[in-house]
Phi, psi and omega in degrees: 000155174253114191248129180254118174274133185229129174198184178283329175205146165231086190199128175087205190242025173292158187301320182294314180298318181296313182292323178299319180294326177292317177302314183297319180299314180293317180299321183277309189280331186247336182244002170069026176262170175248138183243144180226161192229135176226124178193177179270349176210127190223142164231031179271169182302131188300320186292341182244020187235147174232116181269130175231094187308326182288351177277350181279133185291347178260009171298136185306321181293326179288316179303315180299315179298314183299319180300321180287320182295325184247032173272200183270012177292141178271331178222148185283127172299153183301322182293332177287315175302318179299317180296318178299314183295322180296315181290322177301316182294322179297315180291320178303315180298320178295321177297317178299319178297317178301314182293320179291314184298321184255007179050054185288133178264330187213139178249138173244094175289128183257098176068356185284347175251018182238303182255124188276059175291341184209088186300312180301326178297314178299321178295319181297316181293321178296317179294328175295316179296325180297338178275005171098006179284125181299141181220147168240102185272121182261109185258125180260322175204146186259158184298327183287356175270355183238121185300325186292341180264005182263006176235168176104195190244021186262008189301323180295328175287319179298318180296328184279324195229356189233077350269169177286158186258051176277153172241322181284134173052034182215124180241136176258132176237133177238166187258356177205164186289331175300317181294323178299313179295318182297318181293322178289316182295317185280315191238000182056041179252129174287148177210163178250134175273121168237110183291162169298149186227170174221162181277068182290344176294338180237096182300163180305140179286141178255005185278335186276123182253014184305318186270007185300332185265014184303313180299316180299316183299327182257011177054047174262116186293156182295334180266005176273138175278123183264115176252127186255130171250098190269056186221169170291164180261082176225153190304325184290354179276350172064035187293335177300330178290324176294319179296317178298317179301314180300318180299316184288328174295317179300315180298319186284322191249342187066011175287154175272127184244140172232119177266123178254118177259121197278333190249169180279159168269170173119339180302323181233040181087176186253355185302315183297318179301315181296323177297319180294320177299314179299317182295317181296323178291319180296320183269002178058046177254127177284120179238130172261114176271094195267003187302333179291342185233009175233123183197215186279333189230150167277164178141212178233145174273184185296339178268004180081012179274147182291136177255142182238156167268159181301326181292344173284340187268322183311315183301337182275347186285135171274337183199152179238138175251135180220068187269035183300142175278331181207140173215145174294322171216288180134060181301320182294332177291317176298321177300319179298316176297322181298321180270010175053052178248139174292150191213146169265132178232127167283134190282073177292159191306315182293325176299314182298320186277320194243342185248308182306318182299343179289342176102022181295146177261106178222162167280111184254150181215162177241071175062021179211132176277099180270170175301323180294320178299316180297315182296314180298320180296315179300317180302316183289326179289320186270337181252094185295327179294317178298315179301319180297318179299313181296314186289328177293317176301315181298319180297316180297320178293325177294324176302321182284325194245334188224034182259173177297330177299318178299315179296315181301312181297320181294314181295321179299316180297316182295315181293322177297318179296318180295317181290327179294317180291340182274341184286000000 
């Protein structure tokens, strides 16, 4: 089959782009299909990609529309509806060209029918599905999970397209069991859970020495314990809990601790970052805010400093903290298991429902750094054999539950079901 992936962007390391690339890899390399790409921002292969700049949610015309749709208006003025319809038609025409040019048999909308970051785009894809083109819609998070989408005048669009209520030649896929229940309760739509996955069949390569000097570059001493927080700096990541943990380990053991926070601040303003800086200074915790030099690409920045990818940093970590209050799934947690690192996890809802029951060995907490949490963490940092036992068990469990094999089997089942209903 010739399969078209459709979204607002397939570019960089956001969760949707990463999971879409994993799906495409399995579909092409293991199931023998061909994949093509349509979005407003792309870093996919040029020969199989169609760029439509107006499909990007950060296009100025889209930003302006979205602000009006989700403002405090109770009903949409006619000129706003007209603007939405004009942009929807433009994107629809581009989608038709994409499908015709690449002879697409099946479309996989990636989150574009779940979260209304781009309302006209969702409408265009829904209208395409209404014409009978088979689709497997991959939903990562829904509009009712985000407060900012619960106000404004867009409800009639949300009811129509986010997601649409088709049954024929249309499959819904969600990334966790909570989302499956939510979709059934709200819209009476059946869906299949396919969790986020990693290539656990192929462990991390040890041949690449690019990141060997990471500690030297950041002046982290050889006797310092490096604790990694592999997340963005936004309040739901609970980074204050990681700082508190480091402080209490230092008090208890007199060991020197260095907390490395991998990503930049700014996605949701800078207030939270400044609070964390104040807290780390108050608790005398050394924190490396590494986001300026850890990102999507290796190379040099404008100051001539070496740039690293996050995967260059994991091997240096003695321990990983993942105290998130909420996650759609938890890619960074799977990465931690992939790199065989012991980890602290705050028991966010999806972890409790979909990951914890598999039997993973982690230091778990319920939004509070207790004495027991501190003791367990110290044991894992200082007892390398214990850490090895836990991380090996975790890796084996990931092979069973979150590997490419799991994804391949799930996709194969869905495509067979879709083709059977189409015959």
